[in-house]
C-alpha positions in Angstrom: -50.8 11.9 83.2 -52.6 14.7 84.4 -56.3 15.1 84.1 -57.9 17.3 81.4 -59.1 20.4 82.9 -62.2 21.4 84.0 -64.4 24.6 84.5 -67.1 23.2 86.5 -68.3 25.2 89.7 -70.1 24.1 92.7 -72.7 26.1 94.8 -73.2 25.6 98.8 -76.0 23.0 98.8 -78.3 22.8 102.2 -77.0 21.1 105.5 -79.0 17.8 104.6 -77.1 17.1 101.9 -73.8 18.0 103.0 -74.4 15.4 106.0 -75.4 12.9 102.8 -72.0 13.7 101.2 -70.2 13.3 104.2 -71.1 9.6 104.9 -70.0 8.7 100.7 -68.1 6.2 99.9 -63.8 7.8 99.5 -62.1 7.0 96.7 -59.6 4.3 98.0 -56.9 5.3 95.5 -56.7 9.0 95.3 -54.2 11.1 96.1 -52.9 14.9 95.3 -49.2 14.0 94.8 -48.9 17.1 92.3 -51.3 19.7 94.7 -48.7 20.6 97.2 -49.4 23.7 99.3 -46.0 24.3 100.6 -45.3 26.6 103.8 -41.2 26.1 104.6 -39.5 27.4 107.6 -38.0 30.1 105.4 -41.4 31.1 103.9 -43.0 31.5 106.9 -40.0 33.3 108.3 -40.1 35.4 105.7 -44.0 36.1 105.7 -43.9 37.5 109.2 -40.7 39.9 108.2 -42.5 41.3 105.6 -44.9 42.5 107.7 -45.2 46.2 108.7 -46.6 47.8 111.6 -49.7 48.4 110.3 -50.0 44.6 109.5 -49.0 43.8 113.0 -51.5 46.0 114.7 -54.0 44.1 112.5 -53.4 41.0 113.7 -53.1 41.6 117.4 -56.1 43.5 116.9 -57.8 40.2 115.1 -56.5 38.5 117.4 -57.6 39.9 120.8 -61.0 40.1 119.2 -61.0 36.6 118.3 -59.8 36.0 121.8 -62.6 38.0 123.5 -65.6 36.4 121.6 -64.0 33.3 122.3 -64.1 33.9 126.2 -67.8 35.6 125.9 -69.1 32.8 124.2 -72.0 30.6 126.0 -73.9 27.3 125.3 -77.9 28.1 124.9 -78.5 24.5 125.5 -79.6 23.7 122.4 -78.9 21.3 119.7 -76.1 22.6 117.6 -76.7 24.2 113.9 -74.9 24.8 110.8 -73.4 28.8 109.9 -72.9 28.8 106.7 -71.6 31.6 103.8 -75.0 31.2 101.8 -74.4 30.8 98.2 -70.5 30.2 98.7 -69.4 28.6 94.9 -65.9 26.5 95.0 -64.2 26.6 91.7 -62.6 23.0 90.4 -59.0 23.7 90.3 -58.0 23.8 86.6 -54.5 21.8 87.4 -53.3 19.6 89.4 -51.3 21.8 91.1 -54.0 24.9 91.1 -55.5 24.2 95.0 -54.7 27.9 95.9 -55.2 29.6 93.0 -59.0 28.0 93.2 -59.4 28.6 96.6 -58.6 32.3 95.6 -60.7 32.9 93.1 -63.5 31.3 95.1 -62.9 33.7 98.2 -62.2 36.9 95.8 -65.8 36.3 94.0 -67.6 36.0 97.2 -66.2 38.9 98.8 -65.2 41.3 95.4 -67.3 39.6 93.1 -64.6 39.3 90.7 -60.7 37.7 90.3 -58.0 37.4 88.4 -58.0 33.8 86.8 -56.1 30.8 88.4 -53.2 30.8 86.2 -53.0 34.4 87.1 -53.1 33.6 90.6 -50.8 31.0 90.2 -48.0 33.1 89.2 -48.3 35.3 92.1 -48.5 32.6 95.0 -46.7 30.1 93.2 -48.1 27.1 95.4 -47.0 29.4 98.5 -49.7 29.8 100.5 -47.9 32.2 102.8 -48.4 34.7 100.2 -52.3 34.5 99.8 -53.0 36.8 102.6 -51.6 40.0 101.0 -52.9 39.0 97.4 -56.6 38.5 98.6 -56.3 42.1 101.0 -55.3 43.6 98.0 -58.4 43.0 96.5 -60.8 43.1 98.6 -61.8 44.9 101.7 -64.6 43.1 103.8 -61.7 40.6 105.8 -58.1 41.2 107.0 -56.5 38.1 106.2 -53.4 36.9 108.4 -51.4 33.5 108.3 -51.3 31.4 111.8 -49.4 28.7 112.2 -51.2 26.2 114.4 -49.8 24.4 117.4 -48.3 21.2 117.8 -50.6 20.2 120.5 -53.9 18.7 119.6 -56.3 20.6 122.2 -54.5 24.0 121.3 -54.7 23.5 117.7 -58.3 22.4 117.9 -59.2 25.7 120.1 -56.9 27.6 117.5 -59.0 26.1 114.2 -62.6 26.4 115.4 -62.3 30.2 117.0 -60.7 31.3 114.3 -63.2 29.6 111.6 -65.9 30.6 113.9 -64.8 34.3 114.3 -64.4 34.3 110.3 -67.8 33.2 109.0 -69.4 34.8 111.8 -67.9 38.2 112.2 -66.9 38.7 108.7 -68.6 36.4 106.3 -65.7 35.3 105.0 -64.2 31.6 104.2 -61.0 30.3 106.4 -58.2 28.7 104.1 -56.9 25.6 105.4 -53.5 24.3 104.7 -53.6 20.4 105.1 -51.4 17.6 105.0 -51.1 13.8 106.3 -54.6 12.9 105.0 -55.2 9.2 103.7 -58.2 7.5 101.8 -59.2 6.2 105.0 -59.8 9.4 107.1 -60.3 11.9 104.0 -61.4 12.3 100.4 -57.9 11.2 99.6 -54.1 11.3 100.6 -52.5 14.6 100.0 -48.4 16.0 101.6 -49.7 19.5 100.8 -53.3 20.6 100.0 -55.8 23.8 100.3 -59.0 23.8 101.2 -61.4 26.4 102.7 -63.8 26.6 105.4 -67.2 27.7 104.4 -69.2 26.8 108.1 -69.3 25.8 111.2 -71.8 24.6 113.5 -72.8 26.6 116.8 -71.0 24.4 119.0 -67.6 24.3 117.0 -67.9 20.9 117.0 -68.3 20.3 112.9 -66.9 22.2 110.1 -67.8 22.5 106.3 -65.3 22.4 104.1 -65.2 23.9 100.0 -62.5 21.8 98.1 -61.1 22.7 94.8 -61.3 18.9 94.3 -64.5 18.8 94.3 -65.6 16.5 91.2 -61.9 16.4 90.2 -60.7 13.1 92.0 -63.2 10.1 92.3 -65.5 10.0 95.4 -64.8 13.4 96.7 -67.6 15.7 96.5 -67.4 20.1 96.6 -68.8 20.6 100.2 -68.9 18.1 103.0 -68.8 18.3 106.6 -65.8 17.0 109.0 -65.6 16.8 112.9 -63.3 19.6 113.8 -61.1 17.4 115.7 -60.4 15.7 112.1 -59.7 19.1 110.4 -57.8 20.2 113.2 -54.9 16.6 113.2 -54.2 17.8 109.4 -54.4 21.0 109.0 -50.9 22.9 109.6 -51.6 26.9 109.0 -54.6 29.0 108.5 -55.4 31.9 106.3 -58.6 33.6 108.2 
């Protein structure tokens, strides 16, 4: 049975509240079986093939700037603190398979001040995260979003994740889309074979990520905002739209 549609929203809270929510009891049987953010080999190939020369140049420039920032970053010896997008609103997904549309709406409302409805977004992206970059880029100019498939190598995947999240949040004041799968109720707030969430904060040492989740308050025990170790987030993240 589908859950009743909700229109609740949540605005980002303080770091202390986030840490409190992180320690809350996870839902023991929550599952998002209908909530698949799809990425197939053919859809990813179609995305890369569709990129114009200007898109390719933008991606190359963004990758180079991200790597340069990561290489020049030095540790200050101070305690790590959370850098987050202030007053960010995460919209609860209105249907079981609207995780992507809810994330797109939340990002567009933050970056551009307005957004189409979740139903309109769903018709355009159809649960396919490879369609998110073009859709979001056509409606805002604060961040040029690109899709990246993460490496199967754990250390490379973790480094790529925190570098790109840090770059967008610190450099562009923009959320990052994460496509996750393989979670369970023992290591996340639910089990999923495909779900879209947003990264809206990162600790200065890259050790922890703040997540904004469109399943917040839709599934028992799942908060709108929570903190996860970067190694845990990387373990279940297959693709980024950053």
